[in-house]
Backbone as JSON Lines, residues from 0, in Angstrom:
{"i":0,"aa":"M","n":[11.07,4.97,3.06],"ca":[10.36,5.54,1.94],"c":[8.85,5.52,2.19]}
{"i":1,"aa":"L","n":[8.38,4.41,2.69],"ca":[6.94,4.32,2.98],"c":[6.52,5.34,4.04]}
{"i":2,"aa":"A","n":[7.37,5.51,5.04],"ca":[7.06,6.48,6.08],"c":[6.98,7.89,5.51]}
{"i":3,"aa":"G","n":[7.87,8.21,4.57],"ca":[7.84,9.53,3.94],"c":[6.58,9.75,3.12]}
{"i":4,"aa":"V","n":[6.17,8.72,2.39],"ca":[4.95,8.82,1.58],"c":[3.73,8.99,2.48]}
{"i":5,"aa":"L","n":[3.67,8.19,3.53],"ca":[2.53,8.29,4.45],"c":[2.51,9.64,5.17]}
{"i":6,"aa":"F","n":[3.69,10.11,5.6],"ca":[3.76,11.42,6.26],"c":[3.3,12.52,5.31]}
{"i":7,"aa":"G","n":[3.75,12.47,4.06],"ca":[3.33,13.47,3.08],"c":[1.84,13.42,2.81]}
{"i":8,"aa":"L","n":[1.28,12.2,2.73],"ca":[-0.15,12.06,2.5],"c":[-0.94,12.64,3.67]}
{"i":9,"aa":"I","n":[-0.53,12.31,4.88],"ca":[-1.21,12.84,6.06],"c":[-1.11,14.36,6.12]}
{"i":10,"aa":"L","n":[0.06,14.88,5.8],"ca":[0.26,16.33,5.81],"c":[-0.66,17.01,4.81]}
{"i":11,"aa":"Y","n":[-0.76,16.47,3.61],"ca":[-1.63,17.07,2.61],"c":[-3.1,16.88,2.94]}
{"i":12,"aa":"L","n":[-3.45,15.75,3.57],"ca":[-4.84,15.56,3.99],"c":[-5.24,16.6,5.04]}
{"i":13,"aa":"V","n":[-4.33,16.86,6.0],"ca":[-4.61,17.85,7.04],"c":[-4.78,19.23,6.42]}
{"i":14,"aa":"Q","n":[-3.99,19.54,5.42],"ca":[-4.07,20.84,4.77],"c":[-5.26,20.94,3.81]}
{"i":15,"aa":"G","n":[-5.91,19.83,3.53],"ca":[-7.08,19.84,2.65],"c":[-6.72,19.89,1.17]}
{"i":16,"aa":"K","n":[-5.51,19.5,0.81],"ca":[-5.07,19.55,-0.58],"c":[-5.32,18.24,-1.33]}
{"i":17,"aa":"V","n":[-5.81,17.22,-0.63],"ca":[-6.05,15.93,-1.25],"c":[-7.54,15.63,-1.18]}
{"i":18,"aa":"S","n":[-8.09,15.19,-2.31],"ca":[-9.49,14.81,-2.36],"c":[-9.62,13.47,-3.07]}
{"i":19,"aa":"F","n":[-10.28,12.54,-2.42],"ca":[-10.49,11.23,-3.01],"c":[-11.85,11.13,-3.7]}
{"i":20,"aa":"S","n":[-12.51,12.25,-3.9],"ca":[-13.85,12.22,-4.48],"c":[-13.86,11.75,-5.93]}
{"i":21,"aa":"V","n":[-12.77,11.97,-6.66],"ca":[-12.73,11.56,-8.06],"c":[-12.32,10.11,-8.24]}
{"i":22,"aa":"V","n":[-11.86,9.46,-7.18],"ca":[-11.4,8.08,-7.3],"c":[-12.55,7.15,-7.68]}
{"i":23,"aa":"G","n":[-13.67,7.31,-7.05],"ca":[-14.83,6.46,-7.34],"c":[-15.38,6.64,-8.73]}
{"i":24,"aa":"D","n":[-15.16,7.8,-9.33],"ca":[-15.68,8.08,-10.66],"c":[-14.67,7.79,-11.77]}
{"i":25,"aa":"S","n":[-13.48,7.31,-11.4],"ca":[-12.45,7.08,-12.41],"c":[-12.81,5.89,-13.29]}
{"i":26,"aa":"L","n":[-12.19,5.82,-14.45],"ca":[-12.47,4.77,-15.41],"c":[-12.09,3.4,-14.87]}
{"i":27,"aa":"V","n":[-11.02,3.33,-14.1],"ca":[-10.56,2.04,-13.57],"c":[-11.61,1.43,-12.66]}
{"i":28,"aa":"F","n":[-12.18,2.22,-11.77],"ca":[-13.15,1.7,-10.81],"c":[-14.55,1.6,-11.41]}
{"i":29,"aa":"S","n":[-14.8,2.28,-12.5],"ca":[-16.11,2.16,-13.13],"c":[-16.25,0.81,-13.83]}
{"i":30,"aa":"A","n":[-15.14,0.13,-14.09],"ca":[-15.2,-1.21,-14.69],"c":[-15.86,-2.2,-13.75]}
{"i":31,"aa":"F","n":[-15.79,-1.97,-12.43],"ca":[-16.43,-2.86,-11.48],"c":[-17.94,-2.85,-11.6]}
{"i":32,"aa":"S","n":[-18.5,-1.78,-12.11],"ca":[-19.96,-1.73,-12.25],"c":[-20.44,-2.71,-13.31]}
{"i":33,"aa":"L","n":[-19.56,-3.12,-14.22],"ca":[-19.94,-4.09,-15.23],"c":[-20.23,-5.45,-14.61]}
{"i":34,"aa":"W","n":[-19.57,-5.76,-13.49],"ca":[-19.76,-7.05,-12.83],"c":[-20.8,-6.99,-11.73]}
{"i":35,"aa":"G","n":[-21.46,-5.88,-11.57],"ca":[-22.49,-5.76,-10.55],"c":[-21.95,-5.46,-9.17]}
{"i":36,"aa":"C","n":[-20.71,-5.04,-9.08],"ca":[-20.12,-4.73,-7.77],"c":[-20.44,-3.31,-7.33]}
{"i":37,"aa":"G","n":[-20.91,-2.51,-8.22],"ca":[-21.18,-1.12,-7.88],"c":[-19.92,-0.28,-7.92]}
{"i":38,"aa":"R","n":[-20.06,0.98,-7.56],"ca":[-18.93,1.89,-7.6],"c":[-18.42,2.22,-6.22]}
{"i":39,"aa":"R","n":[-18.76,1.46,-5.26],"ca":[-18.32,1.77,-3.9],"c":[-16.86,1.36,-3.74]}
{"i":40,"aa":"F","n":[-16.06,2.31,-3.36],"ca":[-14.63,2.09,-3.18],"c":[-14.35,1.95,-1.7]}
{"i":41,"aa":"R","n":[-13.8,0.84,-1.28],"ca":[-13.57,0.58,0.14],"c":[-12.11,0.84,0.47]}
{"i":42,"aa":"Y","n":[-11.87,1.94,1.17],"ca":[-10.51,2.34,1.54],"c":[-9.9,1.38,2.55]}
{"i":43,"aa":"R","n":[-10.7,0.85,3.44],"ca":[-10.17,-0.08,4.45],"c":[-9.57,-1.32,3.81]}
{"i":44,"aa":"A","n":[-10.19,-1.81,2.76],"ca":[-9.67,-2.99,2.07],"c":[-8.33,-2.69,1.43]}
{"i":45,"aa":"V","n":[-8.18,-1.5,0.88],"ca":[-6.91,-1.12,0.25],"c":[-5.84,-0.98,1.31]}
{"i":46,"aa":"W","n":[-6.13,-0.3,2.4],"ca":[-5.13,-0.12,3.46],"c":[-4.75,-1.45,4.08]}
{"i":47,"aa":"L","n":[-5.73,-2.32,4.28],"ca":[-5.45,-3.62,4.87],"c":[-4.56,-4.46,3.95]}
{"i":48,"aa":"S","n":[-4.85,-4.46,2.67],"ca":[-4.01,-5.21,1.74],"c":[-2.61,-4.61,1.65]}
{"i":49,"aa":"M","n":[-2.49,-3.3,1.76],"ca":[-1.17,-2.66,1.76],"c":[-0.37,-3.07,2.98]}
{"i":50,"aa":"V","n":[-1.01,-3.14,4.13],"ca":[-0.32,-3.52,5.36],"c":[0.18,-4.96,5.27]}
{"i":51,"aa":"F","n":[-0.67,-5.88,4.79],"ca":[-0.26,-7.27,4.67],"c":[0.86,-7.43,3.64]}
{"i":52,"aa":"T","n":[0.78,-6.69,2.55],"ca":[1.83,-6.75,1.54],"c":[3.14,-6.23,2.09]}
{"i":53,"aa":"Y","n":[3.09,-5.13,2.82],"ca":[4.3,-4.56,3.4],"c":[4.92,-5.52,4.42]}
{"i":54,"aa":"L","n":[4.1,-6.16,5.23],"ca":[4.61,-7.14,6.19],"c":[5.26,-8.33,5.48]}
{"i":55,"aa":"A","n":[4.67,-8.79,4.39],"ca":[5.24,-9.9,3.64],"c":[6.59,-9.52,3.04]}
{"i":56,"aa":"V","n":[6.69,-8.3,2.53],"ca":[7.97,-7.84,1.96],"c":[9.02,-7.7,3.05]}
{"i":57,"aa":"M","n":[8.62,-7.2,4.22],"ca":[9.59,-7.07,5.32],"c":[10.1,-8.45,5.75]}
{"i":58,"aa":"I","n":[9.22,-9.42,5.88],"ca":[9.62,-10.76,6.28],"c":[10.54,-11.37,5.23]}
{"i":59,"aa":"N","n":[10.22,-11.17,3.96],"ca":[11.05,-11.67,2.88],"c":[12.43,-11.02,2.9]}
{"i":60,"aa":"T","n":[12.5,-9.73,3.17],"ca":[13.77,-9.03,3.21],"c":[14.64,-9.55,4.35]}
{"i":61,"aa":"V","n":[14.06,-9.73,5.51],"ca":[14.82,-10.25,6.66],"c":[15.34,-11.64,6.35]}
{"i":62,"aa":"G","n":[14.52,-12.48,5.75],"ca":[14.96,-13.82,5.38],"c":[16.07,-13.8,4.36]}
{"i":63,"aa":"S","n":[15.97,-12.91,3.38],"ca":[17.02,-12.81,2.36],"c":[18.33,-12.34,2.97]}
{"i":64,"aa":"I","n":[18.27,-11.36,3.85],"ca":[19.48,-10.86,4.49],"c":[20.12,-11.93,5.35]}
{"i":65,"aa":"Q","n":[19.3,-12.69,6.09],"ca":[19.84,-13.78,6.91],"c":[20.47,-14.87,6.05]}
{"i":66,"aa":"G","n":[19.85,-15.19,4.93],"ca":[20.39,-16.2,4.03],"c":[21.7,-15.78,3.41]}
{"i":67,"aa":"I","n":[21.79,-14.53,2.99],"ca":[23.03,-14.02,2.39],"c":[24.13,-13.96,3.43]}
{"i":68,"aa":"S","n":[23.79,-13.53,4.64],"ca":[24.82,-13.47,5.69],"c":[25.3,-14.86,6.06]}
{"i":69,"aa":"E","n":[24.44,-15.84,5.98],"ca":[24.84,-17.23,6.24],"c":[25.82,-17.72,5.18]}
{"i":70,"aa":"I","n":[25.53,-17.41,3.92],"ca":[26.4,-17.84,2.81],"c":[27.73,-17.1,2.87]}
{"i":71,"aa":"A","n":[27.67,-15.8,3.14],"ca":[28.89,-14.98,3.15],"c":[29.73,-15.22,4.41]}
{"i":72,"aa":"G","n":[29.15,-15.82,5.43],"ca":[29.88,-16.08,6.65],"c":[30.03,-14.84,7.52]}
{"i":73,"aa":"K","n":[29.23,-13.84,7.29],"ca":[29.27,-12.62,8.09],"c":[28.12,-12.63,9.09]}
{"i":74,"aa":"E","n":[28.38,-12.13,10.28],"ca":[27.37,-12.17,11.32],"c":[26.41,-10.99,11.21]}
{"i":75,"aa":"D","n":[26.89,-9.79,11.15],"ca":[26.03,-8.61,11.08],"c":[26.05,-8.05,9.69]}
């Protein structure tokens, strides 16, 4: 599913149908200006946190599958 979303995003970016220009002006990110953080939106931080979250979910899934297979007595 993640691969499909990323492929679609890349495809639309190449076609020029996606614009992130309104993200910095949105109400959600304008709340950061109240704390003195400014309105600068850092895409690298978002992508990095997404990668770490995805890795944590993958590790958790593998552990859960191994634990269930151990309880069920099934190898594969």
